[in-house]
C-alpha positions in Angstrom: 0.0 0.0 0.0 1.2 3.6 -0.7 2.4 5.6 2.3 0.6 8.6 3.6 3.8 10.6 3.4 3.6 10.4 -0.4 0.2 12.0 -0.6 1.5 15.4 -2.1 3.5 13.3 -4.6 0.5 11.5 -5.7 -1.5 14.6 -6.2 1.3 15.9 -8.4 1.2 12.6 -10.4 -2.5 13.2 -10.8 -2.0 16.7 -12.1 0.5 15.5 -14.6 -1.8 12.7 -15.8 -4.7 15.3 -16.0 -2.5 17.7 -18.0 -1.5 14.9 -20.4 -5.0 14.0 -21.1 -5.9 17.4 -22.3 -3.3 17.3 -25.0 -4.1 15.3 -28.3 -1.5 12.8 -29.0 -0.2 12.5 -25.3 -1.8 9.6 -23.2 -2.3 10.0 -19.4 -1.3 6.2 -19.3 2.1 7.3 -20.5 2.5 9.8 -17.6 1.4 7.1 -15.3 4.1 4.9 -16.5 6.7 7.5 -16.2 5.8 8.4 -12.6 5.8 4.8 -11.6 2.1 4.3 -10.6 0.6 2.8 -13.7 0.2 -0.9 -12.6 -0.9 0.1 -9.1 -3.6 2.3 -10.6 -4.7 -0.5 -12.9 -4.8 -3.1 -10.1 -6.8 -0.6 -7.9 -9.1 0.1 -10.6 -9.5 -3.7 -11.1 -10.5 -4.1 -7.4 -13.0 -1.2 -7.6 -14.6 -2.6 -10.8 -15.0 -6.1 -9.1 -16.5 -4.5 -6.1 -19.1 -2.6 -8.1 -19.9 -5.8 -10.0 -20.3 -7.8 -6.9 -22.8 -5.0 -5.6 -24.9 -5.0 -8.8 -25.2 -8.7 -9.0 -26.8 -9.1 -5.7 -26.9 -7.6 -2.0 -25.8 -10.9 -0.8 -22.3 -10.3 -2.2 -21.8 -7.1 -0.2 -19.0 -9.0 1.8 -17.1 -9.7 -1.4 -17.5 -6.1 -2.5 -16.2 -4.9 0.8 -13.1 -7.1 0.6 -12.4 -5.9 -2.9 -12.7 -2.2 -1.8 -10.1 -2.9 1.0 -7.7 -3.9 -1.7 -7.9 -0.6 -3.4 -4.9 1.6 -2.8 -7.0 4.6 -1.7 -3.9 6.5 -0.5 -2.8 6.4 -4.3 -6.0 6.6 -6.1 -8.0 9.4 -4.3 -4.9 11.9 -4.5 -4.3 11.0 -8.1 -8.0 11.5 -9.0 -8.0 14.7 -7.0 -4.9 16.0 -9.0 -6.4 15.0 -12.4 -9.7 16.8 -11.6 -8.0 19.9 -10.3 -5.9 20.0 -13.6 -8.7 19.4 -15.9 -11.0 22.0 -14.3 -8.5 24.7 -14.0 -6.4 24.3 -17.1 -8.7 23.1 -19.8 -9.4 26.4 -21.4 -5.7 27.5 -21.3 -4.5 24.1 -22.6 -7.0 24.4 -25.6 -5.6 27.8 -26.4 -2.0 26.7 -26.2 -2.6 23.8 -28.5 -4.7 25.9 -30.9 -2.7 29.0 -31.0 0.6 27.6 -30.9 0.5 24.1 -32.4 4.1 23.8 -33.5 5.4 24.7 -29.9 2.7 22.5 -28.3 3.6 19.4 -30.4 7.2 20.0 -29.9 7.1 19.9 -26.2 5.0 16.8 -26.0 7.0 15.1 -28.8 10.1 15.3 -26.6 8.2 14.1 -23.5 6.6 11.0 -25.4 9.8 10.1 -27.1 11.8 9.6 -24.0 8.8 8.0 -22.4 9.2 5.0 -24.8 12.0 3.9 -22.6 9.7 3.3 -19.6 7.9 0.2 -20.7 11.0 -1.2 -22.3 12.7 -0.9 -18.8 9.8 -2.9 -17.3 10.3 -6.0 -19.5 10.9 -9.2 -17.7 14.4 -10.5 -18.2 13.0 -14.1 -19.2 11.8 -13.9 -22.8 10.5 -17.3 -22.5 12.7 -18.7 -25.2 11.3 -16.2 -27.9 14.0 -14.8 -30.3 15.0 -11.1 -29.9 13.8 -10.4 -33.4 10.2 -11.3 -32.1 10.2 -8.3 -29.9 11.4 -5.9 -32.5 8.6 -7.2 -34.8 5.9 -6.7 -32.1 7.2 -3.1 -31.4 7.2 -2.1 -35.1 3.9 -3.6 -35.9 2.2 -1.8 -33.0 4.0 1.4 -34.1 2.7 0.9 -37.6 -0.9 0.5 -36.3 -0.7 3.6 -34.2 0.8 5.5 -36.9 -1.9 4.6 -39.3 -4.8 5.4 -36.9 -3.3 8.8 -36.1 -3.3 9.6 -39.9 -7.0 8.8 -40.0 -8.0 11.5 -37.7 -10.3 14.1 -39.3 -10.7 16.4 -36.5 -14.1 17.8 -37.8 -15.8 19.5 -34.9 -19.2 18.4 -33.9 -21.0 21.6 -32.8 -23.9 20.1 -31.0 -23.1 16.4 -30.3 -25.9 14.0 -29.3 -25.6 12.7 -25.8 -25.5 9.0 -26.9 -22.6 9.9 -29.1 -20.9 11.6 -26.2 -21.5 8.5 -24.0 -19.9 6.2 -26.5 -17.0 8.4 -27.2 -16.3 8.8 -23.6 -16.3 5.1 -23.1 -13.8 4.6 -25.9 -11.5 7.6 -24.8 -11.2 6.5 -21.1 -9.9 3.1 -22.5 -7.2 5.1 -24.4 -6.4 7.0 -21.1 -5.6 3.6 -19.6 -3.5 2.5 -22.3 0.0 4.1 -22.9 0.6 5.5 -26.3 -3.0 6.0 -27.1 -4.3 9.4 -26.4 -8.0 9.8 -25.2 -7.8 13.3 -26.3 -6.7 12.5 -29.7 -9.5 10.1 -30.1 -11.9 12.9 -29.1 -10.3 15.2 -31.6 -10.6 12.5 -34.3 -14.3 12.2 -33.8 -14.8 16.0 -33.4 -15.5 16.1 -29.7 -12.2 17.4 -28.3 -13.3 21.2 -28.4 -16.9 20.6 -27.3 -15.6 18.5 -24.4 -13.0 21.1 -23.2 -15.6 23.7 -23.6 -18.1 21.9 -21.5 -15.4 21.5 -18.7 -14.5 25.1 -19.0 -18.2 26.3 -19.0 -19.3 23.7 -16.3 -21.8 22.1 -18.5 -23.1 19.6 -16.1 -25.4 17.6 -18.3 -22.8 17.0 -20.8 -20.2 16.2 -18.1 -22.5 13.8 -16.4 -23.2 11.8 -19.6 -19.3 11.8 -20.3 -18.7 10.5 -16.8 -21.1 7.6 -17.1 -19.5 6.7 -20.4 -16.1 6.8 -18.9 -17.1 4.7 -16.0 -18.7 2.0 -18.4 -15.6 2.1 -20.6 -13.2 1.8 -17.7 -15.1 -1.0 -16.2 -15.1 -3.1 -19.2 -11.4 -2.6 -20.1 -9.4 -2.3 -16.9 -9.8 -6.1 -16.1 -8.7 -7.2 -19.6 -5.6 -4.9 -19.3 -4.7 -6.4 -15.9 -5.1 -9.8 -17.3 -2.8 -8.9 -20.2 -0.1 -7.5 -17.8 -0.3 -10.6 -15.7 -0.5 -13.3 -18.3 1.3 -11.8 -21.3 3.4 -9.1 -19.5 6.2 -9.1 -22.1 4.1 -8.8 -25.1 1.8 -6.2 -23.6 4.7 -3.9 -22.6 6.2 -4.2 -26.2 2.8 -3.3 -27.7 2.7 -0.3 -25.4 6.2 0.8 -26.5 5.2 0.4 -30.1 1.9 2.3 -29.6 3.9 5.2 -28.1 6.3 5.3 -31.0 3.6 5.3 -33.7 1.8 8.1 -31.8 4.7 10.4 -32.2 3.3 11.0 -35.8 0.5 13.1 -34.1 3.3 15.2 -32.3 5.5 16.0 -35.2 5.6 19.9 -34.9 5.6 20.8 -38.5 2.5 19.6 -40.4 0.5 20.8 -43.3 -2.4 23.0 -42.6 -6.0 21.7 -43.4 -9.5 22.7 -43.1 -9.8 20.5 -39.9 -7.8 20.4 -36.5 -6.9 16.7 -37.1 -3.5 15.4 -37.9 -2.0 17.1 -41.2 0.7 15.7 -43.5 4.2 15.6 -42.2 6.6 18.4 -43.4 10.1 19.5 -42.9 10.9 22.2 -40.4 9.4 25.6 -41.2 9.3 28.7 -39.3 8.8 28.7 -36.4 11.5 26.0 -35.9 13.8 27.4 -33.1 11.0 27.4 -30.5 9.7 23.9 -31.2 13.2 22.4 -31.4 14.0 24.0 -27.8 10.7 22.6 -26.4 11.4 19.1 -27.8 14.7 19.2 -25.7 12.9 20.6 -22.6 10.1 17.9 -22.9 12.7 15.3 -23.2 14.8 16.5 -20.2 11.6 16.8 -18.1 10.7 13.2 -18.6 14.2 11.9 -18.4 14.4 13.7 -14.9 11.1 12.1 -13.9 12.4 8.6 -15.1 15.6 9.1 -13.2 13.8 10.1 -9.9 11.5 7.2 -10.3 14.3 4.7 -10.9 16.1 5.9 -7.8 13.0 5.7 -5.6 12.5 2.1 -6.9 16.1 1.3 -6.1 15.8 2.6 -2.5 12.6 0.5 -2.0 14.2 -2.6 -3.4 17.3 -2.2 -1.2 17.5 -4.7 1.8 16.8 -3.1 5.1 19.8 -3.4 7.3 19.4 -5.6 10.4 19.9 -3.4 13.5 20.8 -6.4 15.6 23.7 -7.4 13.3 
């Protein structure tokens, strides 16, 4: 279980995850990986979903639900959710403006961050390859990258001015699955189906009806996906982590700073650097250094936790 002393750090992790989910092309799951809480969040979400399922199936299973709820790492989950909520509610409008008004700079910053983040799932690979040749790992990463690259290129970005609530419900369910999967951006999915700007506007203007429907869709999507993801991490850990790395690699296509302009806000065609080029290049380096620092801090923390505790009697 997470220590109470790490409460401020977990709030900060939640803020970073929330900020990432506001940016098309950046996955909150990627930030959760980098900050070292991804698997703990997935496992806690799995226990929460199991508890809810027990309550829904019958009141006689209340004891099972209580047992599952006790397995949730609340000292991690609640601060992270609080940080995410604070980030989304306070920064949604400003983030939309930054992404819209300075697209090259925004994409440059997040390109550097996601590029370095690819190392995180690779660091988590188990040493035992189960007898599989090394080239298989490379093929899994490349195929996943090609899939992500192709899906990003399909984004149209046409904004839906007055989306129907059933559409919002389904889109939220899919987007939250993307949130839980590193390398797949929930915000970019919303952008692709035309709901990115309407959703941020609803958050900024506190449109409670829209937000309530979106929240229901998110809960339904997370409940149906998180247990599958936990099973994959337990039963097929190496392949799952390799797919995550490939998805993150392919998603860089959405974050290339210099893209052709179009009549939509979706991903444009890739171009060579044009003006402005100095600012985006600088922000690529800044983004990379920020994530590298986070990775090093997290690696040092893991090393301290793994170190044997000296025996005071010896």
